[in-house]
PDB file of N, CA, C and O in Angstrom:
ATOM      1  N   MET A   1      52.053  10.835  50.109  1.00  0.00           N
ATOM      2  CA  MET A   1      52.423  11.438  51.379  1.00  0.00           C
ATOM      3  C   MET A   1      53.938  11.544  51.494  1.00  0.00           C
ATOM      4  O   MET A   1      54.458  12.575  51.922  1.00  0.00           O
ATOM      5  N   HIS A   2      54.640  10.497  51.119  1.00  0.00           N
ATOM      6  CA  HIS A   2      56.091  10.490  51.237  1.00  0.00           C
ATOM      7  C   HIS A   2      56.726  11.573  50.363  1.00  0.00           C
ATOM      8  O   HIS A   2      57.651  12.259  50.799  1.00  0.00           O
ATOM      9  N   LEU A   3      56.234  11.730  49.129  1.00  0.00           N
ATOM     10  CA  LEU A   3      56.767  12.749  48.232  1.00  0.00           C
ATOM     11  C   LEU A   3      56.523  14.153  48.775  1.00  0.00           C
ATOM     12  O   LEU A   3      57.365  15.034  48.603  1.00  0.00           O
ATOM     13  N   GLN A   4      55.394  14.369  49.420  1.00  0.00           N
ATOM     14  CA  GLN A   4      55.094  15.679  49.987  1.00  0.00           C
ATOM     15  C   GLN A   4      56.089  16.036  51.090  1.00  0.00           C
ATOM     16  O   GLN A   4      56.504  17.190  51.189  1.00  0.00           O
ATOM     17  N   VAL A   5      56.474  15.074  51.912  1.00  0.00           N
ATOM     18  CA  VAL A   5      57.445  15.308  52.983  1.00  0.00           C
ATOM     19  C   VAL A   5      58.804  15.680  52.387  1.00  0.00           C
ATOM     20  O   VAL A   5      59.459  16.607  52.862  1.00  0.00           O
ATOM     21  N   ILE A   6      59.220  14.964  51.356  1.00  0.00           N
ATOM     22  CA  ILE A   6      60.490  15.262  50.695  1.00  0.00           C
ATOM     23  C   ILE A   6      60.444  16.653  50.073  1.00  0.00           C
ATOM     24  O   ILE A   6      61.410  17.409  50.170  1.00  0.00           O
ATOM     25  N   TYR A   7      59.330  16.990  49.439  1.00  0.00           N
ATOM     26  CA  TYR A   7      59.174  18.309  48.827  1.00  0.00           C
ATOM     27  C   TYR A   7      59.246  19.413  49.876  1.00  0.00           C
ATOM     28  O   TYR A   7      59.889  20.437  49.646  1.00  0.00           O
ATOM     29  N   ASP A   8      58.592  19.220  51.031  1.00  0.00           N
ATOM     30  CA  ASP A   8      58.616  20.220  52.100  1.00  0.00           C
ATOM     31  C   ASP A   8      60.028  20.429  52.626  1.00  0.00           C
ATOM     32  O   ASP A   8      60.435  21.565  52.870  1.00  0.00           O
ATOM     33  N   ILE A   9      60.780  19.349  52.803  1.00  0.00           N
ATOM     34  CA  ILE A   9      62.160  19.460  53.283  1.00  0.00           C
ATOM     35  C   ILE A   9      63.002  20.213  52.264  1.00  0.00           C
ATOM     36  O   ILE A   9      63.806  21.068  52.636  1.00  0.00           O
ATOM     37  N   PHE A  10      62.828  19.908  50.990  1.00  0.00           N
ATOM     38  CA  PHE A  10      63.579  20.573  49.928  1.00  0.00           C
ATOM     39  C   PHE A  10      63.265  22.061  49.902  1.00  0.00           C
ATOM     40  O   PHE A  10      64.179  22.875  49.768  1.00  0.00           O
ATOM     41  N   CYS A  11      61.991  22.439  50.027  1.00  0.00           N
ATOM     42  CA  CYS A  11      61.602  23.846  50.017  1.00  0.00           C
ATOM     43  C   CYS A  11      62.168  24.590  51.221  1.00  0.00           C
ATOM     44  O   CYS A  11      62.581  25.743  51.093  1.00  0.00           O
ATOM     45  N   LYS A  12      62.193  23.954  52.376  1.00  0.00           N
ATOM     46  CA  LYS A  12      62.756  24.595  53.571  1.00  0.00           C
ATOM     47  C   LYS A  12      64.240  24.846  53.402  1.00  0.00           C
ATOM     48  O   LYS A  12      64.750  25.866  53.865  1.00  0.00           O
ATOM     49  N   GLN A  13      64.949  23.929  52.744  1.00  0.00           N
ATOM     50  CA  GLN A  13      66.372  24.123  52.501  1.00  0.00           C
ATOM     51  C   GLN A  13      66.605  25.300  51.571  1.00  0.00           C
ATOM     52  O   GLN A  13      67.525  26.090  51.783  1.00  0.00           O
ATOM     53  N   ILE A  14      65.777  25.420  50.541  1.00  0.00           N
ATOM     54  CA  ILE A  14      65.921  26.528  49.603  1.00  0.00           C
ATOM     55  C   ILE A  14      65.657  27.853  50.306  1.00  0.00           C
ATOM     56  O   ILE A  14      66.411  28.811  50.132  1.00  0.00           O
ATOM     57  N   ILE A  15      64.588  27.912  51.101  1.00  0.00           N
ATOM     58  CA  ILE A  15      64.241  29.142  51.791  1.00  0.00           C
ATOM     59  C   ILE A  15      65.314  29.508  52.807  1.00  0.00           C
ATOM     60  O   ILE A  15      65.650  30.683  52.955  1.00  0.00           O
ATOM     61  N   SER A  16      65.856  28.517  53.508  1.00  0.00           N
ATOM     62  CA  SER A  16      66.883  28.809  54.516  1.00  0.00           C
ATOM     63  C   SER A  16      68.166  29.306  53.863  1.00  0.00           C
ATOM     64  O   SER A  16      68.895  30.101  54.458  1.00  0.00           O
ATOM     65  N   LYS A  17      68.452  28.844  52.639  1.00  0.00           N
ATOM     66  CA  LYS A  17      69.635  29.324  51.934  1.00  0.00           C
ATOM     67  C   LYS A  17      69.380  30.691  51.304  1.00  0.00           C
ATOM     68  O   LYS A  17      70.319  31.366  50.881  1.00  0.00           O
ATOM     69  N   GLY A  18      68.124  31.096  51.241  1.00  0.00           N
ATOM     70  CA  GLY A  18      67.793  32.405  50.700  1.00  0.00           C
ATOM     71  C   GLY A  18      67.820  32.475  49.192  1.00  0.00           C
ATOM     72  O   GLY A  18      68.033  33.551  48.634  1.00  0.00           O
ATOM     73  N   GLY A  19      67.611  31.361  48.516  1.00  0.00           N
ATOM     74  CA  GLY A  19      67.656  31.378  47.069  1.00  0.00           C
ATOM     75  C   GLY A  19      66.572  30.544  46.444  1.00  0.00           C
ATOM     76  O   GLY A  19      65.753  29.934  47.131  1.00  0.00           O
ATOM     77  N   TYR A  20      66.580  30.528  45.146  1.00  0.00           N
ATOM     78  CA  TYR A  20      65.657  29.709  44.393  1.00  0.00           C
ATOM     79  C   TYR A  20      66.281  28.327  44.237  1.00  0.00           C
ATOM     80  O   TYR A  20      67.464  28.146  44.527  1.00  0.00           O
ATOM     81  N   GLY A  21      65.519  27.374  43.792  1.00  0.00           N
ATOM     82  CA  GLY A  21      66.040  26.041  43.602  1.00  0.00           C
ATOM     83  C   GLY A  21      66.810  25.892  42.310  1.00  0.00           C
ATOM     84  O   GLY A  21      67.497  24.890  42.111  1.00  0.00           O
ATOM     85  N   MET A  22      66.707  26.871  41.428  1.00  0.00           N
ATOM     86  CA  MET A  22      67.320  26.759  40.120  1.00  0.00           C
ATOM     87  C   MET A  22      68.565  27.617  40.033  1.00  0.00           C
ATOM     88  O   MET A  22      68.656  28.657  40.685  1.00  0.00           O
ATOM     89  N   SER A  23      69.511  27.191  39.241  1.00  0.00           N
ATOM     90  CA  SER A  23      70.770  27.916  39.150  1.00  0.00           C
ATOM     91  C   SER A  23      70.701  29.059  38.142  1.00  0.00           C
ATOM     92  O   SER A  23      71.502  29.989  38.235  1.00  0.00           O
ATOM     93  N   ARG A  24      69.783  29.028  37.191  1.00  0.00           N
ATOM     94  CA  ARG A  24      69.735  30.046  36.142  1.00  0.00           C
ATOM     95  C   ARG A  24      68.618  31.061  36.393  1.00  0.00           C
ATOM     96  O   ARG A  24      67.903  31.430  35.461  1.00  0.00           O
ATOM     97  N   VAL A  25      68.461  31.514  37.634  1.00  0.00           N
ATOM     98  CA  VAL A  25      67.431  32.472  37.993  1.00  0.00           C
ATOM     99  C   VAL A  25      68.092  33.646  38.698  1.00  0.00           C
ATOM    100  O   VAL A  25      68.936  33.454  39.573  1.00  0.00           O
ATOM    101  N   CYS A  26      67.707  34.868  38.317  1.00  0.00           N
ATOM    102  CA  CYS A  26      68.237  36.069  38.955  1.00  0.00           C
ATOM    103  C   CYS A  26      67.664  36.178  40.364  1.00  0.00           C
ATOM    104  O   CYS A  26      66.455  36.047  40.559  1.00  0.00           O
ATOM    105  N   ALA A  27      68.534  36.418  41.348  1.00  0.00           N
ATOM    106  CA  ALA A  27      68.101  36.496  42.745  1.00  0.00           C
ATOM    107  C   ALA A  27      67.340  37.783  43.036  1.00  0.00           C
ATOM    108  O   ALA A  27      66.578  37.836  44.002  1.00  0.00           O
ATOM    109  N   VAL A  28      67.528  38.825  42.225  1.00  0.00           N
ATOM    110  CA  VAL A  28      66.870  40.111  42.469  1.00  0.00           C
ATOM    111  C   VAL A  28      65.556  40.211  41.707  1.00  0.00           C
ATOM    112  O   VAL A  28      64.500  40.429  42.302  1.00  0.00           O
ATOM    113  N   SER A  29      65.624  40.051  40.399  1.00  0.00           N
ATOM    114  CA  SER A  29      64.430  40.267  39.569  1.00  0.00           C
ATOM    115  C   SER A  29      63.635  38.994  39.310  1.00  0.00           C
ATOM    116  O   SER A  29      62.474  39.071  38.907  1.00  0.00           O
ATOM    117  N   GLY A  30      64.228  37.831  39.531  1.00  0.00           N
ATOM    118  CA  GLY A  30      63.532  36.572  39.288  1.00  0.00           C
ATOM    119  C   GLY A  30      63.476  36.184  37.821  1.00  0.00           C
ATOM    120  O   GLY A  30      62.701  35.306  37.442  1.00  0.00           O
ATOM    121  N   LYS A  31      64.293  36.831  36.986  1.00  0.00           N
ATOM    122  CA  LYS A  31      64.308  36.501  35.559  1.00  0.00           C
ATOM    123  C   LYS A  31      64.785  35.069  35.360  1.00  0.00           C
ATOM    124  O   LYS A  31      65.703  34.602  36.034  1.00  0.00           O
ATOM    125  N   LYS A  32      64.136  34.378  34.414  1.00  0.00           N
ATOM    126  CA  LYS A  32      64.496  33.006  34.070  1.00  0.00           C
ATOM    127  C   LYS A  32      64.724  32.919  32.570  1.00  0.00           C
ATOM    128  O   LYS A  32      64.519  33.889  31.841  1.00  0.00           O
ATOM    129  N   ALA A  33      65.145  31.760  32.122  1.00  0.00           N
ATOM    130  CA  ALA A  33      65.369  31.545  30.701  1.00  0.00           C
ATOM    131  C   ALA A  33      64.047  31.620  29.936  1.00  0.00           C
ATOM    132  O   ALA A  33      63.000  31.199  30.429  1.00  0.00           O
ATOM    133  N   MET A  34      64.123  32.163  28.726  1.00  0.00           N
ATOM    134  CA  MET A  34      62.955  32.217  27.839  1.00  0.00           C
ATOM    135  C   MET A  34      63.118  31.158  26.764  1.00  0.00           C
ATOM    136  O   MET A  34      64.238  30.807  26.393  1.00  0.00           O
ATOM    137  N   SER A  35      62.008  30.653  26.269  1.00  0.00           N
ATOM    138  CA  SER A  35      62.092  29.657  25.205  1.00  0.00           C
ATOM    139  C   SER A  35      61.405  30.198  23.960  1.00  0.00           C
ATOM    140  O   SER A  35      60.537  31.069  24.022  1.00  0.00           O
ATOM    141  N   GLY A  36      61.827  29.650  22.836  1.00  0.00           N
ATOM    142  CA  GLY A  36      61.251  30.069  21.568  1.00  0.00           C
ATOM    143  C   GLY A  36      61.685  29.115  20.477  1.00  0.00           C
ATOM    144  O   GLY A  36      62.030  27.963  20.740  1.00  0.00           O
ATOM    145  N   ASN A  37      61.665  29.600  19.259  1.00  0.00           N
ATOM    146  CA  ASN A  37      62.017  28.766  18.112  1.00  0.00           C
ATOM    147  C   ASN A  37      63.293  29.253  17.456  1.00  0.00           C
ATOM    148  O   ASN A  37      63.516  30.456  17.316  1.00  0.00           O
ATOM    149  N   ARG A  38      64.130  28.303  17.053  1.00  0.00           N
ATOM    150  CA  ARG A  38      65.263  28.600  16.190  1.00  0.00           C
ATOM    151  C   ARG A  38      64.725  28.493  14.769  1.00  0.00           C
ATOM    152  O   ARG A  38      64.044  27.522  14.441  1.00  0.00           O
ATOM    153  N   ARG A  39      65.015  29.464  13.933  1.00  0.00           N
ATOM    154  CA  ARG A  39      64.497  29.460  12.559  1.00  0.00           C
ATOM    155  C   ARG A  39      65.634  29.300  11.568  1.00  0.00           C
ATOM    156  O   ARG A  39      66.573  30.096  11.553  1.00  0.00           O
ATOM    157  N   SER A  40      65.549  28.281  10.750  1.00  0.00           N
ATOM    158  CA  SER A  40      66.559  28.063   9.720  1.00  0.00           C
ATOM    159  C   SER A  40      66.215  28.917   8.493  1.00  0.00           C
ATOM    160  O   SER A  40      65.224  29.647   8.484  1.00  0.00           O
ATOM    161  N   HIS A  41      67.053  28.808   7.463  1.00  0.00           N
ATOM    162  CA  HIS A  41      66.815  29.564   6.235  1.00  0.00           C
ATOM    163  C   HIS A  41      65.482  29.184   5.590  1.00  0.00           C
ATOM    164  O   HIS A  41      64.822  30.020   4.973  1.00  0.00           O
ATOM    165  N   SER A  42      65.098  27.923   5.738  1.00  0.00           N
ATOM    166  CA  SER A  42      63.829  27.466   5.169  1.00  0.00           C
ATOM    167  C   SER A  42      62.657  27.698   6.126  1.00  0.00           C
ATOM    168  O   SER A  42      61.544  27.234   5.876  1.00  0.00           O
ATOM    169  N   LEU A  43      62.910  28.411   7.210  1.00  0.00           N
ATOM    170  CA  LEU A  43      61.928  28.744   8.248  1.00  0.00           C
ATOM    171  C   LEU A  43      61.427  27.519   9.014  1.00  0.00           C
ATOM    172  O   LEU A  43      60.330  27.535   9.572  1.00  0.00           O
ATOM    173  N   ARG A  44      62.233  26.465   9.039  1.00  0.00           N
ATOM    174  CA  ARG A  44      61.910  25.310   9.861  1.00  0.00           C
ATOM    175  C   ARG A  44      62.102  25.709  11.330  1.00  0.00           C
ATOM    176  O   ARG A  44      63.103  26.337  11.676  1.00  0.00           O
ATOM    177  N   ALA A  45      61.155  25.348  12.183  1.00  0.00           N
ATOM    178  CA  ALA A  45      61.191  25.755  13.587  1.00  0.00           C
ATOM    179  C   ALA A  45      61.643  24.615  14.476  1.00  0.00           C
ATOM    180  O   ALA A  45      61.051  23.536  14.459  1.00  0.00           O
ATOM    181  N   THR A  46      62.694  24.848  15.256  1.00  0.00           N
ATOM    182  CA  THR A  46      63.110  23.913  16.293  1.00  0.00           C
ATOM    183  C   THR A  46      63.238  24.703  17.585  1.00  0.00           C
ATOM    184  O   THR A  46      63.598  25.880  17.571  1.00  0.00           O
ATOM    185  N   ARG A  47      62.943  24.056  18.690  1.00  0.00           N
ATOM    186  CA  ARG A  47      62.911  24.755  19.972  1.00  0.00           C
ATOM    187  C   ARG A  47      64.316  25.144  20.437  1.00  0.00           C
ATOM    188  O   ARG A  47      65.281  24.412  20.219  1.00  0.00           O
ATOM    189  N   ARG A  48      64.410  26.305  21.076  1.00  0.00           N
ATOM    190  CA  ARG A  48      65.670  26.762  21.646  1.00  0.00           C
ATOM    191  C   ARG A  48      65.398  27.549  22.910  1.00  0.00           C
ATOM    192  O   ARG A  48      64.243  27.798  23.257  1.00  0.00           O
ATOM    193  N   LYS A  49      66.456  27.941  23.601  1.00  0.00           N
ATOM    194  CA  LYS A  49      66.318  28.629  24.878  1.00  0.00           C
ATOM    195  C   LYS A  49      67.273  29.824  24.927  1.00  0.00           C
ATOM    196  O   LYS A  49      68.431  29.717  24.521  1.00  0.00           O
ATOM    197  N   TRP A  50      66.788  30.951  25.420  1.00  0.00           N
ATOM    198  CA  TRP A  50      67.615  32.123  25.667  1.00  0.00           C
ATOM    199  C   TRP A  50      67.856  32.202  27.170  1.00  0.00           C
ATOM    200  O   TRP A  50      66.921  32.419  27.941  1.00  0.00           O
ATOM    201  N   ASN A  51      69.095  32.027  27.584  1.00  0.00           N
ATOM    202  CA  ASN A  51      69.417  32.095  29.001  1.00  0.00           C
ATOM    203  C   ASN A  51      69.597  33.543  29.454  1.00  0.00           C
ATOM    204  O   ASN A  51      69.849  34.435  28.644  1.00  0.00           O
ATOM    205  N   VAL A  52      69.466  33.756  30.742  1.00  0.00           N
ATOM    206  CA  VAL A  52      69.662  35.069  31.331  1.00  0.00           C
ATOM    207  C   VAL A  52      71.162  35.310  31.485  1.00  0.00           C
ATOM    208  O   VAL A  52      71.918  34.379  31.763  1.00  0.00           O
ATOM    209  N   ASN A  53      71.589  36.555  31.305  1.00  0.00           N
ATOM    210  CA  ASN A  53      72.995  36.915  31.477  1.00  0.00           C
ATOM    211  C   ASN A  53      73.271  37.090  32.968  1.00  0.00           C
ATOM    212  O   ASN A  53      73.222  38.205  33.487  1.00  0.00           O
ATOM    213  N   LEU A  54      73.562  35.977  33.657  1.00  0.00           N
ATOM    214  CA  LEU A  54      73.776  36.011  35.101  1.00  0.00           C
ATOM    215  C   LEU A  54      75.241  36.244  35.427  1.00  0.00           C
ATOM    216  O   LEU A  54      76.136  35.703  34.777  1.00  0.00           O
ATOM    217  N   GLN A  55      75.467  37.068  36.456  1.00  0.00           N
ATOM    218  CA  GLN A  55      76.806  37.364  36.940  1.00  0.00           C
ATOM    219  C   GLN A  55      76.862  37.021  38.425  1.00  0.00           C
ATOM    220  O   GLN A  55      75.899  37.256  39.154  1.00  0.00           O
ATOM    221  N   LYS A  56      77.973  36.471  38.870  1.00  0.00           N
ATOM    222  CA  LYS A  56      78.153  36.217  40.300  1.00  0.00           C
ATOM    223  C   LYS A  56      78.657  37.502  40.943  1.00  0.00           C
ATOM    224  O   LYS A  56      79.655  38.074  40.506  1.00  0.00           O
ATOM    225  N   VAL A  57      77.960  37.953  41.987  1.00  0.00           N
ATOM    226  CA  VAL A  57      78.289  39.208  42.650  1.00  0.00           C
ATOM    227  C   VAL A  57      78.396  38.943  44.143  1.00  0.00           C
ATOM    228  O   VAL A  57      77.579  38.214  44.706  1.00  0.00           O
ATOM    229  N   HIS A  58      79.386  39.524  44.779  1.00  0.00           N
ATOM    230  CA  HIS A  58      79.529  39.428  46.225  1.00  0.00           C
ATOM    231  C   HIS A  58      78.770  40.591  46.842  1.00  0.00           C
ATOM    232  O   HIS A  58      79.108  41.751  46.608  1.00  0.00           O
ATOM    233  N   MET A  59      77.742  40.283  47.632  1.00  0.00           N
ATOM    234  CA  MET A  59      76.905  41.298  48.249  1.00  0.00           C
ATOM    235  C   MET A  59      76.750  41.005  49.727  1.00  0.00           C
ATOM    236  O   MET A  59      77.002  39.891  50.187  1.00  0.00           O
ATOM    237  N   ILE A  60      76.333  42.024  50.465  1.00  0.00           N
ATOM    238  CA  ILE A  60      75.999  41.824  51.869  1.00  0.00           C
ATOM    239  C   ILE A  60      74.491  41.652  51.951  1.00  0.00           C
ATOM    240  O   ILE A  60      73.737  42.583  51.669  1.00  0.00           O
ATOM    241  N   VAL A  61      74.052  40.455  52.341  1.00  0.00           N
ATOM    242  CA  VAL A  61      72.642  40.120  52.464  1.00  0.00           C
ATOM    243  C   VAL A  61      72.371  39.782  53.921  1.00  0.00           C
ATOM    244  O   VAL A  61      72.970  38.858  54.470  1.00  0.00           O
ATOM    245  N   ASP A  62      71.475  40.524  54.542  1.00  0.00           N
ATOM    246  CA  ASP A  62      71.141  40.343  55.960  1.00  0.00           C
ATOM    247  C   ASP A  62      72.378  40.426  56.856  1.00  0.00           C
ATOM    248  O   ASP A  62      72.503  39.680  57.827  1.00  0.00           O
ATOM    249  N   GLY A  63      73.285  41.337  56.519  1.00  0.00           N
ATOM    250  CA  GLY A  63      74.479  41.547  57.331  1.00  0.00           C
ATOM    251  C   GLY A  63      75.597  40.553  57.103  1.00  0.00           C
ATOM    252  O   GLY A  63      76.624  40.621  57.779  1.00  0.00           O
ATOM    253  N   LYS A  64      75.426  39.624  56.162  1.00  0.00           N
ATOM    254  CA  LYS A  64      76.443  38.614  55.887  1.00  0.00           C
ATOM    255  C   LYS A  64      76.879  38.718  54.426  1.00  0.00           C
ATOM    256  O   LYS A  64      76.033  38.887  53.548  1.00  0.00           O
ATOM    257  N   PRO A  65      78.170  38.620  54.151  1.00  0.00           N
ATOM    258  CA  PRO A  65      78.609  38.617  52.749  1.00  0.00           C
ATOM    259  C   PRO A  65      78.222  37.303  52.068  1.00  0.00           C
ATOM    260  O   PRO A  65      78.473  36.220  52.596  1.00  0.00           O
ATOM    261  N   GLN A  66      77.611  37.414  50.897  1.00  0.00           N
ATOM    262  CA  GLN A  66      77.185  36.231  50.146  1.00  0.00           C
ATOM    263  C   GLN A  66      77.486  36.430  48.672  1.00  0.00           C
ATOM    264  O   GLN A  66      77.564  37.559  48.188  1.00  0.00           O
ATOM    265  N   THR A  67      77.652  35.325  47.967  1.00  0.00           N
ATOM    266  CA  THR A  67      77.761  35.355  46.520  1.00  0.00           C
ATOM    267  C   THR A  67      76.375  35.087  45.952  1.00  0.00           C
ATOM    268  O   THR A  67      75.751  34.066  46.242  1.00  0.00           O
ATOM    269  N   VAL A  68      75.906  36.029  45.137  1.00  0.00           N
ATOM    270  CA  VAL A  68      74.552  35.961  44.607  1.00  0.00           C
ATOM    271  C   VAL A  68      74.622  36.033  43.087  1.00  0.00           C
ATOM    272  O   VAL A  68      75.452  36.757  42.537  1.00  0.00           O
ATOM    273  N   LYS A  69      73.759  35.290  42.407  1.00  0.00           N
ATOM    274  CA  LYS A  69      73.675  35.363  40.947  1.00  0.00           C
ATOM    275  C   LYS A  69      72.626  36.401  40.571  1.00  0.00           C
ATOM    276  O   LYS A  69      71.455  36.268  40.926  1.00  0.00           O
ATOM    277  N   ILE A  70      73.057  37.441  39.847  1.00  0.00           N
ATOM    278  CA  ILE A  70      72.178  38.544  39.470  1.00  0.00           C
ATOM    279  C   ILE A  70      72.293  38.751  37.964  1.00  0.00           C
ATOM    280  O   ILE A  70      73.377  38.610  37.398  1.00  0.00           O
ATOM    281  N   SER A  71      71.184  39.085  37.315  1.00  0.00           N
ATOM    282  CA  SER A  71      71.227  39.377  35.890  1.00  0.00           C
ATOM    283  C   SER A  71      71.974  40.696  35.669  1.00  0.00           C
ATOM    284  O   SER A  71      71.994  41.562  36.544  1.00  0.00           O
ATOM    285  N   ALA A  72      72.580  40.836  34.505  1.00  0.00           N
ATOM    286  CA  ALA A  72      73.365  42.023  34.194  1.00  0.00           C
ATOM    287  C   ALA A  72      72.497  43.284  34.247  1.00  0.00           C
ATOM    288  O   ALA A  72      72.970  44.338  34.671  1.00  0.00           O
ATOM    289  N   ARG A  73      71.249  43.189  33.826  1.00  0.00           N
ATOM    290  CA  ARG A  73      70.347  44.330  33.852  1.00  0.00           C
ATOM    291  C   ARG A  73      70.048  44.754  35.287  1.00  0.00           C
ATOM    292  O   ARG A  73      70.062  45.946  35.592  1.00  0.00           O
ATOM    293  N   ALA A  74      69.779  43.801  36.163  1.00  0.00           N
ATOM    294  CA  ALA A  74      69.501  44.122  37.568  1.00  0.00           C
ATOM    295  C   ALA A  74      70.743  44.696  38.245  1.00  0.00           C
ATOM    296  O   ALA A  74      70.634  45.603  39.071  1.00  0.00           O
ATOM    297  N   LEU A  75      71.921  44.175  37.902  1.00  0.00           N
ATOM    298  CA  LEU A  75      73.165  44.679  38.464  1.00  0.00           C
ATOM    299  C   LEU A  75      73.392  46.127  38.041  1.00  0.00           C
ATOM    300  O   LEU A  75      73.809  46.955  38.851  1.00  0.00           O
ATOM    301  N   LYS A  76      73.121  46.430  36.787  1.00  0.00           N
ATOM    302  CA  LYS A  76      73.275  47.799  36.276  1.00  0.00           C
ATOM    303  C   LYS A  76      72.322  48.749  36.992  1.00  0.00           C
ATOM    304  O   LYS A  76      72.691  49.878  37.316  1.00  0.00           O
ATOM    305  N   THR A  77      71.100  48.293  37.239  1.00  0.00           N
ATOM    306  CA  THR A  77      70.110  49.109  37.942  1.00  0.00           C
ATOM    307  C   THR A  77      70.534  49.345  39.390  1.00  0.00           C
ATOM    308  O   THR A  77      70.412  50.460  39.895  1.00  0.00           O
ATOM    309  N   LEU A  78      71.030  48.307  40.058  1.00  0.00           N
ATOM    310  CA  LEU A  78      71.481  48.445  41.444  1.00  0.00           C
ATOM    311  C   LEU A  78      72.669  49.402  41.551  1.00  0.00           C
ATOM    312  O   LEU A  78      72.736  50.211  42.477  1.00  0.00           O
ATOM    313  N   LYS A  79      73.605  49.310  40.603  1.00  0.00           N
ATOM    314  CA  LYS A  79      74.768  50.198  40.618  1.00  0.00           C
ATOM    315  C   LYS A  79      74.343  51.650  40.390  1.00  0.00           C
ATOM    316  O   LYS A  79      74.867  52.559  41.035  1.00  0.00           O
ATOM    317  N   ALA A  80      73.392  51.869  39.472  1.00  0.00           N
ATOM    318  CA  ALA A  80      72.918  53.230  39.206  1.00  0.00           C
ATOM    319  C   ALA A  80      72.198  53.799  40.428  1.00  0.00           C
ATOM    320  O   ALA A  80      72.354  54.980  40.740  1.00  0.00           O
ATOM    321  N   GLY A  81      71.418  52.978  41.119  1.00  0.00           N
ATOM    322  CA  GLY A  81      70.725  53.420  42.325  1.00  0.00           C
ATOM    323  C   GLY A  81      71.700  53.767  43.434  1.00  0.00           C
ATOM    324  O   GLY A  81      71.506  54.750  44.149  1.00  0.00           O
ATOM    325  N   ALA A  82      72.761  52.958  43.584  1.00  0.00           N
ATOM    326  CA  ALA A  82      73.760  53.229  44.617  1.00  0.00           C
ATOM    327  C   ALA A  82      74.544  54.490  44.295  1.00  0.00           C
ATOM    328  O   ALA A  82      74.900  55.255  45.191  1.00  0.00           O
ATOM    329  N   LYS A  83      74.812  54.702  43.019  1.00  0.00           N
ATOM    330  CA  LYS A  83      75.557  55.893  42.596  1.00  0.00           C
ATOM    331  C   LYS A  83      74.720  57.155  42.830  1.00  0.00           C
ATOM    332  O   LYS A  83      75.244  58.180  43.267  1.00  0.00           O
ATOM    333  N   ALA A  84      73.413  57.075  42.536  1.00  0.00           N
ATOM    334  CA  ALA A  84      72.528  58.219  42.746  1.00  0.00           C
ATOM    335  C   ALA A  84      72.366  58.534  44.227  1.00  0.00           C
ATOM    336  O   ALA A  84      72.283  59.697  44.624  1.00  0.00           O
ATOM    337  N   LYS A  85      72.323  57.485  45.034  1.00  0.00           N
ATOM    338  CA  LYS A  85      72.188  57.669  46.468  1.00  0.00           C
ATOM    339  C   LYS A  85      73.443  58.303  47.062  1.00  0.00           C
ATOM    340  O   LYS A  85      73.361  59.124  47.976  1.00  0.00           O
ATOM    341  N   ALA A  86      74.614  57.912  46.530  1.00  0.00           N
ATOM    342  CA  ALA A  86      75.869  58.470  47.012  1.00  0.00           C
ATOM    343  C   ALA A  86      76.029  59.943  46.611  1.00  0.00           C
ATOM    344  O   ALA A  86      76.677  60.721  47.312  1.00  0.00           O
ATOM    345  N   ALA A  87      75.429  60.309  45.477  1.00  0.00           N
ATOM    346  CA  ALA A  87      75.526  61.691  44.993  1.00  0.00           C
ATOM    347  C   ALA A  87      74.670  62.647  45.817  1.00  0.00           C
ATOM    348  O   ALA A  87      74.930  63.850  45.815  1.00  0.00           O
ATOM    349  N   GLU A  88      73.666  62.149  46.516  1.00  0.00           N
ATOM    350  CA  GLU A  88      72.776  63.008  47.313  1.00  0.00           C
ATOM    351  C   GLU A  88      73.441  63.581  48.521  1.00  0.00           C
ATOM    352  O   GLU A  88      72.813  64.320  49.280  1.00  0.00           O
TER     353      GLU A  88
END
């Protein structure tokens, strides 16, 4: 019971801040790190991780300026959408 109360408080803090609980997650697309194997010359497999290319971007979210972590791919898509909208 006690752990559930702590978990609920933690989740409310995350939701109120408008973000995920993890630092390596894209705020737009939700991309996270992928895991796989590192392969040596002898094809020995050891575990490794591919992190997301996150960039800190200053955006207006709900009328307030915020710093948000966005993946480079999502940022490129957002910029292209804004450019297309401005061209109309």
